[in-house]
C-alpha positions in Angstrom: -14.7 -41.8 26.3 -17.3 -38.7 27.4 -20.6 -39.7 28.9 -23.9 -39.0 26.9 -24.7 -36.5 29.6 -21.5 -34.3 28.7 -21.7 -34.2 25.5 -23.6 -31.1 23.7 -27.0 -32.0 22.3 -27.8 -32.0 18.6 -29.5 -28.7 18.8 -26.8 -26.5 20.5 -23.9 -28.0 17.9 -26.5 -27.0 15.0 -27.1 -23.3 16.7 -22.9 -23.1 17.0 -22.7 -24.3 13.4 -25.2 -21.8 11.9 -24.0 -19.1 13.8 -20.2 -19.4 13.3 -20.5 -21.0 9.8 -23.4 -22.2 7.8 -22.5 -25.0 6.1 -21.9 -24.4 2.6 -21.1 -20.5 3.4 -17.6 -21.0 1.5 -19.2 -21.4 -1.7 -22.3 -19.1 -1.9 -21.9 -16.5 -4.3 -22.5 -13.8 -1.5 -18.5 -14.9 -0.3 -16.9 -14.9 -3.1 -18.6 -11.3 -4.0 -17.6 -10.3 -0.3 -14.0 -11.6 -1.3 -13.7 -9.5 -4.9 -14.9 -6.4 -2.5 -12.6 -7.0 0.4 -9.9 -7.3 -2.3 -10.6 -4.0 -4.0 -10.6 -2.3 -0.7 -7.5 -3.5 -0.3 -6.2 -2.6 -3.7 -7.6 0.6 -3.0 -6.0 1.2 0.2 -2.8 0.5 -0.7 -2.9 2.7 -4.1 -3.6 5.6 -1.6 -1.3 4.4 1.1 2.0 3.7 -0.8 2.5 7.3 -2.3 2.7 8.2 1.8 6.0 6.5 2.1 7.6 8.7 -0.4 8.4 12.5 -0.3 10.5 14.8 -2.4 14.5 15.7 -1.3 16.4 18.3 -2.5 19.5 17.1 -3.9 23.0 18.8 -4.7 24.1 18.7 -8.6 27.4 20.0 -9.8 28.6 20.3 -13.2 30.8 17.0 -13.9 28.5 15.0 -12.0 27.4 11.5 -13.3 24.7 9.1 -12.1 25.1 5.1 -12.7 21.9 4.7 -12.4 18.8 6.5 -13.6 16.9 8.3 -11.0 13.0 7.5 -11.3 11.0 10.9 -11.1 12.8 14.3 -10.4 11.7 17.8 -10.5 13.7 21.0 -11.1 13.4 24.4 -11.3 15.6 26.0 -13.8 17.3 29.6 -13.5 15.2 31.3 -15.5 12.2 29.9 -12.9 10.7 27.6 -15.1 9.8 24.2 -13.5 10.3 21.1 -15.3 9.1 16.9 -13.8 11.3 14.1 -15.1 11.0 10.8 -15.4 14.2 8.4 -15.7 16.9 10.9 -15.6 20.6 10.6 -16.4 23.1 12.9 -15.4 26.4 13.4 -18.1 29.0 15.3 -17.4 27.2 18.7 -17.7 23.5 17.8 -19.1 20.9 16.1 -17.4 18.7 14.1 -19.9 15.0 12.5 -18.7 11.8 11.9 -20.9 8.9 14.7 -20.1 6.4 11.8 -19.9 6.5 8.7 -17.4 7.7 5.4 -19.7 4.5 3.9 -19.5 2.5 7.0 -20.7 3.7 6.5 -24.3 5.4 4.1 -26.5 8.4 6.6 -27.4 7.7 9.4 -24.4 9.4 12.7 -25.7 13.3 13.7 -24.1 14.9 16.9 -22.8 18.5 17.9 -22.0 18.8 20.5 -19.7 22.4 21.9 -19.1 23.4 21.4 -15.4 24.3 25.0 -15.0 20.9 26.2 -15.9 19.5 24.4 -12.8 18.4 26.0 -9.9 16.9 23.4 -7.7 16.6 19.8 -8.0 14.5 17.2 -5.9 14.4 13.5 -6.4 11.6 11.7 -5.6 12.7 8.9 -2.6 11.3 6.9 0.4 10.4 8.7 3.5 11.8 6.4 6.5 9.8 8.3 9.2 6.7 7.9 7.1 7.0 4.2 6.3 7.3 3.6 10.1 4.5 5.2 10.5 2.1 3.7 8.2 3.9 0.1 9.3 2.8 1.1 13.0 -0.7 1.9 11.9 -1.2 -0.7 9.7 -0.1 -3.6 12.5 -2.2 -1.4 15.2 -5.5 -1.3 12.9 -4.6 -5.1 12.2 -4.3 -6.0 15.8 -7.3 -4.0 16.9 -9.3 -5.9 14.0 -8.2 -9.6 15.5 -8.7 -8.3 19.1 -12.1 -7.5 17.9 -12.8 -10.7 15.8 -11.7 -12.8 18.7 -13.7 -11.2 21.4 -16.7 -11.4 19.0 -16.4 -14.8 18.6 -16.0 -15.7 22.1 -19.1 -13.7 23.1 -21.0 -15.7 20.3 -19.6 -19.0 21.5 -20.6 -18.1 25.2 -24.2 -17.0 24.0 -24.4 -20.3 22.4 -22.9 -22.5 25.1 -23.8 -20.3 28.0 -25.8 -21.4 31.1 -29.5 -20.2 30.8 
């Protein structure tokens, strides 16, 4: 049992409660609006950060090569210098087949076939381990700094509310 003299006074408790989280704060429209803004900011951050984890990798291509699974997105330079970007690419014997637009861009996207011997350079978009590691490290570091800042700020707020005068 705590003696009455050691218990915080009602006014101190009310000050701390109002400083940390006012009654009903979780149900106010401004709190919900803040959550939707935070979600939008997170979505925007992910959309801008995720491409940082990929890069173009040169891939050798030889006549007679085949692919078991389609390549999602490739860039190629033909022998005559023309550049071409293709999606959902398959290589079958001596021909490279793919869509000239992403599948989500059209109901039936136009397709093209390019002879393998007319391809001078083929680049495949793939995951870059170094960029991914840098991204994860940066996000984790930023999160750690934010958590430390929140903890220190909360401790300072509590110290101000309960601190001796």
